[in-house]
N, C-alpha and C positions, 0 to 999 in steps of 0.2 A: 388397098391403100386408099385412105380418104383423100378426096380432092379438096383444094382450098375453096371455101364458099365465096361465090362472086355476088356482090350486092348491086342492085339496080335502083334507079330512081326515075320518076315520071317527069319528063321535061315538058312544061306547059307551053313552051314556045314552039317546039317541034312536034308536040303531041305524040311523042314516042317515049318508050322505056330505054333508057341509056345506062351504060355501065358506070357505077360510082367509082371515081378515081380520086384517091386522097393526095392532095398536093404535097410535095416534098417538104415545104415549109411547115405544114401542119404536122407531118411525121416527126420532123426534127423537134418541134415544140413539145409534142407528146413525149418523145424520148427524153428530152431535157427535164420535163416535169416529173417523169418516172424516176430518173436518176436523182433529182433533187429530193423527192419524197423518200427515196431509199436512204439517202445520206442522212437526212434529218431523223428518220426513224431509227437508223443504226446508232446515231449519236445519243438519242434518248435512251435506247436500250442499254448502251454501254454505260451511260451516266447512272441509270437506275441499278445496274448490276454492281458498279463500283460503290454506289451509295448504300445499298442494302445487302450486298453479298460480298463481305470482306474476302480478300485473298487468303489462301492457306497460310502463307508466311505471316500475314498480319494477324490471323487467328492464333497462330503459335506464339507470336510475340505478346499478344494480349494475355494468353494463358500463362506464359512465363512471368509477365509483370504481376498478374493477380497472385500467382504463387509466391513471388518475391515479397509482395505486400503482406500476404498472410504470414509468411515467415518473419518478416520485420515486426509485425504487430505482436506475434508470440514472443519473440526475443525481447522486444521493448517492455512487455509485461513482466517478463522474468527479470529484466534489468531494474525495473522500478521496485520489484519485490526485494532484490538484493540491496538496493539503495536504502530501503526502509529498514531492513535487518542490520545493515552496516551502521546506520544512524543510531539504532537502538544500542548496538555494541559500544559505539563511541560515547553515547550518553551514559551508559552503565559504567564504562571505564572511568570517565571523568567524575561522575557523581558518587560512585560507590567504591570501586577498587582503589583508585588513586587517592581518594579522600580517606580511606581506611588507614593508609600509611602516610598521610599528610604530605603526599607528593603533589606538585603543582599539576593542574589539568593541562592536557595538550591543547594548544590553540587550534581552532578550526582551520586556519590558514595553513598550518603545518600539515594537518591531516590531508587536506584537499590538494596540496601541491603535488604535481606529477613527478615521479622519480624517473626522469627521462634517461638517466644513465643506465637504468635496468634494461638490458637487451630484451628480456622476455616481455616486458611491457611495450617497448618500442616496436616490436614486431607487429603489434596490432595495427599500427599506423600504415603498414604496407599492404593493407587490403585494397581492393580495386576502388576505382574512382566514383562508383555509384554513390549518390548522395545518401541513400539509406544506409549503405554499408559504412560509409565514413561517419555517419551519425552514431551508429552502434559502436564502432571502434572507439570513438571519443568517450562514450559513456563507460565502456569497459575499461578504457585507460584509467578513468577517474576512480572506478571501483577497485581496480587492481592496485593502484597507488595507495588508496586508503587502507586496503587490506594489508599491504606490506608494512605500512606505518603502524597499523594496529598490532601486527605481530611483534614489532619492535617494542611497543608499549607493554604488551603482555610479558615479554622477556624481562623488561625492567621490573615489572611488578613481581615476577617470580623470585627475583633477588630480594625484594623487600619482605617477602613472606617469611623468610627464615627468622626463627626466634620470635614470632609474633603470635604464638598460640593464645595467650591470654587476651590479647587485643581482638583477635578474630572471634573468640568465644563471646566477646561483649557486643560485637556489631549485630544489629538486628538482621536476621538472615532466614527466617521462616515466616509462614503465614500465622496470624494470631488464632485462627480457628482451623479445624481439620477441613480441607477442601480438595480431596483427592480427585473429585469429578470436575473440578474447576468451574463450578456452577453457582458459587455463592457471592461473587463480587457483583453487587447491584448498582453501585455508583462509584465512579472513579474520581481521581484527583483533578481539580480545575474548576472552572466556572460551572455552576449548576443552579437549578431553580430551587429556591427555598420551599420546602413542602408546606410550610405554615403561612408564610407571607407571599409566596408566589412571585418573588423577585429574584433576579440573578444575584448570586453570592458565591464568593470563593469557597470551594469545598477543599479543606486542607488535608484530607485523608481519603481512605477507602472505606466503603460500607460493605460489610460482609453479612448477608442475610443468613439466619440460622434459627432453628426452633429455640424457644426460651429454655434455658438450662444447659445449652451446649457449652462445653468447656472453652475457656479462653486461655491461651498459652503466652508466656513471656517469650519474646522473639530473640532475646539475647541475654547474657548474664548482666546483672546490675543490682542497683539498690532501689527499693521502693521509695519514691519521693512523696507521692500523693496516693492515698487510698481512702476514698470517702465520697460523699455526695456533694453536689453543687446545685444551687437553685437554678432550675431550667438547664439549658446548655447540655453538658455531657452527662448529667444525672450521676449515678454511681459510676465512678471512673478511677482508673489507676494510671499513674505516671511513673515510668522507670527511668532512672539515670544510669546509662550504660558506661559512662566515662568516655574519654576521647572525643567529647563534644556531642555525643549521641543521646537523644531522649526519645521515648515512645509513649504514646497515650492510647488508652483503651477505654472507650466510653459506653454508656447506657447499660451497664451490667444490672442483672436482676439481684445479684448478690456478689460481694467482694470476699475473696479468700485471703489475699495478701494483706500485710500490715505495714504501715509506714516504718521505714528504717530497716526492713527485712532484706537480707541478701537473697537474690533469686538467681536461678540457673535457667538457661534457655530450655524451653519445653515444659517448665513447671506451670501448673494451673494457678492462675491468679484471680480467677472469678468465672462467672457464668453469664452467657448472653441474656439480655433482657431488653426492656424498652423504656427505661427511666429517662428523666430529663426531657429535652425537646426531641421527641422521637415519634415516628409514625408507625413503627412496627418493630418486632424483635430483630436486633442486628448488633453487630460490633463495629463501632466507628474507630478506625485505627489510623494513627498519625506517626510519622517519623520526622524528627527535627535534627539538623546538624548545626551546631553552634547557634541555636536559637532560630533557625530558619527552616520552615516546613518544606520537605521535599516529597516527591511522589514515592509512596511506599512500594509501588509495584516493582521498582528496580532493586529491591532488597530480598526477594524471595528465591535466592539462588541456592540455598542449602537443601530445600525439599522438592525441587522441581528439576527435571532434565531439560535439555535444550528445546525439545519439541513442546513440552508442557509450558515452559516459560514463554515461548513465542505465542502460543495460544492464549495464555493469560494476559499478555500485553494487549492483544486484540480485543479481548473481552472487556478489559478495563477501559480501553479507549472508546468502545461502542456501547458502554453501559447506559443506564437510564440517565436522561438529561435532568432528572429531578433527584435530589439527594433524599436520604431517609431522616436527616436531622437538620 
């Protein structure tokens, strides 16, 4: 058993070695200093641990929040896609279907109004109180109400369809050139850069690129109003009067087959793609007008496309070249 080491010091007054005895006051001061240092060190360690080493419960909470945020972002993206598709359906309903039967368009305020009495819609509001969930519930409420209202609109249209065969055959409803791969729309409806002058200009139709000589088809039954050349502009072009306020124009043909005054059926060849007039390459410039006002032709291709193809074509027309071909 080791014995406690005894320390001595040399006393210059007595000229002798004497045992070193630590006073109680010094011992107490040393003990207090040790305890103070221990407390400060512990506090620093605890602070650093809390600062840089989160508790398991906090880690789990952060993980759940991150997962909730990811789920919200995914749902929010889906909601935006649904809103875009719903807006397209509403515009197509107003500008095409209801105009075919001369029915008044539905006001946006009526479409957007929430049908609160519908219990299946109201249930969405009973989601938990998290802000993200409430935000999603609100957006889904709006879409659900618009879908319900749109269904009512289509029910009304289905009643108008009866005994309307002749009128339906006259409405432009196909693409003017064969476009099964959906890769021929080069420039859409709206403001575009003029290819000659380089300035912004309203492009009143769609440009379908195709090799010279590609057949151009009448998009609905009607009577040929114009079949000839113009100085600049549309070059060799055809205008069809479909009746019921509808007209279509087909420009820049290399050669025209149709003749003025001729009755034409949907799908008949009226000419061939060219680059006559103010054109920078072979294409068919196609316009649709209702009661003298040009509208976006992309909403009239419902006879030769399924729902998926139509949705894809809408995106292609919207993201086409910022510069037109004519």
